C-alpha positions, 0 to 999 in steps of 0.5 A, a space after each residue: 473498482 476504485 471505489 472498493 479501494 477507497 472504501 476499504 481504506 476508509 474503513 480501515 483507516 488507512 492510507 495505502 493498501 496493496 493490490 492482489 490477484 490470483 498471482 499475488 501482489 501486482 500493485 498498490 494504491 495510496 492517497 497520492 495515487 487517488 489524488 492524482 487520478 482525481 484531478 485528471 479525472 473526477 469519475 475515478 470511482 468506476 475506474 478499474 483499480 489497475 488503471 490507477 495503481 502504483 508499483 507493488 510494495 517490497 516484501 521483507 521476511 518477518 525477521 527484517 530489522 527496522 532499519 532494513 524496512 526503513 531504508 525500503 520506505 520512500 517517497 515513492 514507496 509508502 509501505 513494506 509488506 511483511 511476510 509472516 508465513 502462510 501467505 499472511 502479511 503485515 503492512 509497515 508505513 512510516 508511521 510504524 516507524 516513527 512509532 517504534 522509535 519511542 
């Protein structure tokens, strides 16, 4: 349910999350998706995540450069997943890229 995604975002203080099922990453949810869904229907908390999710985040290997990751972050695509191996992933956002500058 969307309420579970919102709870996770609040608990981890994150603005976007990947959506996974048994087959892997199938989508993503970010604040823009939630806001748009809320404008359309105030009762989004009990909706299924698949009803409001966006496209999956792109995935790069752990040796990807900052430049490579930066090119994948766009207005429509707020994050990139880094494949760490062993089915572990790290999410990189614009905030992370900006912090890497200094």
